[in-house]
N, C-alpha and C positions, 0 to 999 in steps of 0.2 A: 504495500499500500504507499511506496514512496510517491510523495508528491510531485508535481510536474514543475511546478513554477518556485525555484527556492529562491527567497529574497529576506535579508535580513534587514530591521528598519534601522539599524546604525550599527557602526562597528569602530573599535579605536585604530589606533596607528599600523597595530599588526594584523588587521581582519577579524578581528574576533567580537563578539557581542558575548558579555560575562556577566554572569548570575554569582551572587552570592548568598549565602543561606546561613542566617545566625540562628544556633537554635541550644536545646539542652539536652543532655543523651536520654534518651526514652521518647521523645517526641517522634523521629521518624525521618530526620534530616537525611541523614544519611542515605535511604532508602530514596527518599525523595529524589536528592541528586542523581541517583542511578537509574531511576526510572525516567528521568526529564530526560537526561543524556543520550539514553538508548532508543525512547520515542525521537529524538530529534536526530540520531546518525541513524539509524535501523528503517525507523518507519518515515522519513522523510527524507531523508537523503544529505543532511549535511556532515560535515567535518565535525568532529567535537571529540571532548572529553571531559571525566572528572573524576574528582578525588575530595575526601575529607581530611578534616585536619581535629584533632582532638588527643585530649589527653588518657587519663585513666579509663577504660571503656565500662565505666559504670553510669548508672542514672544520676541526674543533677549536672554531668559536667559539663563543661563549655564544648560545643561542635560547631564548627565550621564545614558545610560543604560547599563546593565549586563547580560551575559547569560553565564551559566556554563552547561557543558554536561560529561555525566560520564557512565559507565556501565551501563544495568539492575540490574545489582547485586549488586549495590552500592547505600547507601541510601544517600538524598543527606540532610545532616545537618548543613549545610553553608549557612548563609544570608549577609555575609558581603560585601563589595563593592572588584568588580576585582583590586588587586593592582599590579599583574603582570601577564598580560595579555599574553594569546600564538599571540593572535589574536588582535589587537587594529585596530579600524574605525575611522577614524578623518573626520566628517561630512562638514568641511569647512574650510580652509587652514587658513583664517584668524582668526580663532580660537588661532592658537597657538601664534598671538600676546599678548593676553592677560589672556592666561591659561596655567598651566603646562601639557599639553595634552600627553608630550609621557614618563612620569614618569613611572618607574616600566620596560619598554622597554628594554628586554636582548638581547643577541647577537644570541640566535635562535626566537626573537618572529616575527611576521609577522605585518606589519603595512599597513594600507591602507590608501590613502590619497586622497579627492574629489580634484581637482587642474588641472590645465593645464599645469604644469611643468612638464620637464622629473625627472625622479630617482634621478640623481645626482643635477639637482637645487632643487628638492622637499628635497632630507638631508639635504643641507647645508640651506633651509628654515626654516626647523623643528630643527636646529643641532641634528640629530639624531645619536645617541650611536653607534647602529649596528642595524644588523637586515634585513630580505627582506623588501623592500620596494613596495608597489604597488601603482601606480598613474593612476587613472580613472578620466577623465570630468565629471563628474555626472550632474554637474550645467548644462552643454551644454545639455548633454542628455534628464533631465530633461525639459527643456524650449523647445527643439525641438519635443518632444514627448507628451509636455502639462501633464507633470506628476510631482512627487518631486523626488529629490534627493534619499531619503531613497530605494527606490525601484530598483534603477541603484547599491546603494551600496549594497545593499545585494547580487544581480548579482555577485558584487567585491569578497564579503565576500565567498560565496560557491564556487567561482574560488578560490579562495586563498587557503581556509581553507584546500583544497586535501581531506575532508570526507562526506562533505554535499551533498547530492541529489539534482540535478537541480529539478527535476521532483516534489520531495516533498515541498521544498519551493516555486514552482510554484503553486503548489495546494492548498497553504495554503494561497498565496496571492489572489489567486482566492474565495476562503471560506472568506476571511475575507472583500475582498470588494463587494462580490455578495448582500448581504442583502440591502446594502443602495444604493451601487454605481457599479452598474452592468454594466454600460456603461464605466466604467473606467478601467475594467479587463483588456480586449484588450491592451491598450495604455501601463497599466502598465507590462504584459507580456511581451513585444517589451522591456519597459525600463529595465527589468530584464535581456534580453536576449542581449541589447547592453552593460549593464555592466559587463555582464560573459564573453563578448567577447572582449571588448575593452581597457582592462587593459593592461599596460606596468610594467615589474618587474625589480629589479636587488639588487645581494644579497651586503650588506656592511659586510664587517668584522670589529670588534674592533679593529681599524686604530689607536689610540689617538688623532684623529680629534676634536672628540668632547666626554666629559664625561659621562658616564652615571648615568641618575637619578633617585635615587630610589625613589619611592611614601612617603607621608611625609601628614599629616594632621596637618595646622597651626592652626587651632581651634580660638577661639574667642578671643582678646586681650581683651576685657573690661567685664565681671561678677560680679558676686553678690559681690566679695571682693575688688573689684578696679573701680565700676562705680564710676561717677562723682556725687555729690550732684544734686536734682533737675531737673533728667533727661536730663540733658545738653549733647547734641552729640556733640562731640568735632570736628570729622572728617564726616561731612555731606556728602554723595554722590553728584556727579555731574555728568551727562547726556555729559555735554560738554568736559568732558576728558576721557569718555569712546570710544571705538572705536566699532560701529555696523555694519561695514560693513559685518561680519560674518551674520547676521540677512537677507540679499538681499537672494532673492530667481532666481537671473540670471536677473532682470530687473532693471533698472535706470532712474530717469529723466534727462533731456538735457537741459541744459536752451541757448535759442539763443537769446544773447542782444541784436541783431537786431532789434527782435519784441517785446521786453519787454517792458512796457509800466511804469514798477514798481508802478503796483497800489497796492500790498503788499497783494493780497489775498491768495498769496502762502504762505506766511509767517503764515499768520492766521490757516491755516490750515494744515501746519507741525507740527507734536506731538512733533519733535526732534529739531526744531530750526537750521536747516541745512542752513538756507539762509545769507549771508552776505552782509550787506548794508553798504555804504559811503557816504558822503555829496558830492554834486554835484549839477549840476544845470539843468533845464531843457529848454526845446525848446525855452522859452521865455526870458531864461535868468535868472529865479529866482532860488533863493538858493533850493533845494530839496534833497530827501531821493533817491538814485540810488542804485538798487539791482546790485550786485557786483556780485556773483558768489555762487556755491554751495559747502559747506564742505561735501564731501562724506565719510570722514571718519563717520560722525554723521548720514547719512543717510544709514536706514533700507530698502526703496526700496518701501514703502507701494505705494507709486504712487499717492497721495492723492493730490499733489501739480498741478499735469498732469491733472486730472478730474476736477479743478475749473477755470484752467487758460481760460480765454476768447480769447486770444489772440494766441495759439498756439505757443506761447514762450518757453512752459516747453512740452516737447515731449518722451515718453517712448522708451527705446532702449535695446537690448538685450546686458547685459552688455560685454559679451566677443568680443561684435562687434566694442564696442567704442574705440577711437583710447585713448593708454594713456595719451597723452599730454591735453584731453579734461578733464580728470579725475583729472589730477594735478592741471590743470589749474582753473576750476569747471563752463566751460562755454566753448561756442562756438561761431564765429560769421561770 
């Protein structure tokens, strides 16, 4: 099903149309990049390449996926990261709180953000210099269709790009899922269609509201010549200072303090120490520790606490349906 007429809307000095995806481990950016590249090369006839960049292969780590397309007569001799993307897809809005996701975005770039915000709110949230901003609530779509955000974002990328063929992408989605997960083909194709049709966009000119952020690599601060003696780690990492909310896939636990007995089993099973305890008294007036709240910044939505709670004090809810005051307080009564 190779497309007869091949034309890229814009290319850089090397002849490439470049796409960068900023994501979190577990949201499917690596697979999305693979599907996108295979659809463009095998189903549409472009030359191209894709690869991903990530550290530890675990949920919650920062992941970047890169895709390049070029005309069939151009050889792909570039394998470096995409620094100035023609199209940037951000898989979770909260990723922007901890990573410089908009580096290299220019006035003619396309930015796709997974968010419930409108384009004006999203621009202020990202502090976006300029470009065409597309907003899509991919998390809501994925929860409702029981899929993942990557398929909804593939639909949004297809629509925003202006040259990718929806049939080519849907065919490649079906091929990638068909061997092991045939039952997921139909819901993922529906997710793709919703991502394609439910995006809203707005173009922003360089108006001086936010500065252009060039792509930079900070590198390692400690190396061979300046590392401390004895293998000392002077600045050890701590998950308590990290915002893990970008790791959630649409679901969160909600604490009902009226049902909670402060048994502590949720705290034992939580891998990220999301629960806050305070000194208090039990029903008999004896001093004890009382479960106070959940710190959602540290919660990645694994819901292990919900599974272990015997008193239904912790229940799972769709995050976009939970009142923001409950998330701010960390509990409900």
